[in-house]
C-alpha positions in Angstrom: 151.7 -119.3 112.6 149.8 -116.2 113.5 150.5 -112.7 112.6 148.7 -109.9 114.2 148.5 -106.5 112.7 147.4 -103.8 115.3 145.9 -100.4 114.3 143.0 -98.4 114.7 142.1 -98.2 111.0 144.0 -95.2 109.7 145.7 -95.4 106.3 149.1 -96.4 107.7 147.7 -99.2 109.6 145.7 -100.3 106.7 148.8 -100.3 104.6 150.7 -102.2 107.0 148.1 -105.0 106.9 148.2 -105.1 103.2 152.0 -105.4 103.3 151.7 -108.4 105.8 149.1 -110.1 103.6 151.3 -109.8 100.5 154.2 -111.0 102.1 152.2 -114.0 103.5 150.8 -114.7 100.1 154.1 -114.7 98.6 155.5 -117.1 101.3 153.1 -119.7 100.4 153.1 -120.6 104.0 150.1 -121.5 106.3 149.9 -118.2 108.2 146.8 -116.8 109.9 146.6 -113.0 109.7 144.5 -111.2 112.2 143.6 -107.5 112.2 143.3 -105.9 115.7 141.7 -102.6 115.8 140.1 -102.4 119.2 142.1 -99.8 121.2 141.8 -101.7 124.5 143.2 -104.8 122.9 145.9 -102.9 121.3 146.9 -101.3 124.7 146.8 -104.8 126.3 149.2 -106.3 123.7 152.0 -103.8 124.9 152.2 -102.1 121.5 152.7 -98.4 122.1 152.7 -97.0 118.5 150.7 -98.3 115.7 150.9 -99.9 113.4 152.1 -103.0 115.3 153.1 -106.5 114.1 152.9 -109.4 116.4 154.1 -112.8 115.4 153.1 -115.6 117.6 152.7 -113.4 120.6 156.0 -111.6 120.2 156.1 -107.9 119.3 158.3 -107.5 116.2 157.4 -104.1 114.6 155.9 -100.9 116.1 155.4 -97.4 114.7 156.0 -98.0 111.0 154.8 -99.8 107.9 157.0 -102.7 107.4 158.4 -103.8 103.9 157.4 -107.0 102.3 161.0 -108.2 102.8 160.8 -107.3 106.5 157.7 -109.4 106.9 159.2 -112.3 104.9 162.1 -112.4 107.1 159.9 -112.6 110.2 158.1 -115.5 108.7 161.3 -117.3 107.8 162.8 -116.4 111.2 159.9 -118.1 113.0 160.2 -121.2 110.8 163.8 -121.8 112.0 
């Protein structure tokens, strides 16, 4: 599984990345977390508002900091 965190490096985006990494650590699953901060790559992804969370190529969350529970639910959803 691959989770991409899209953001330009602002506090909100950095917090979103920290939340994703915490949820992944708690899950105990083999999940690759990638931070995407290049504006062109973010634009290509289709995310219009950052932070953005993409799981296995699908946009799941945009424009807000997710909770650990939300990210955990995304990880579980992809497993099923």
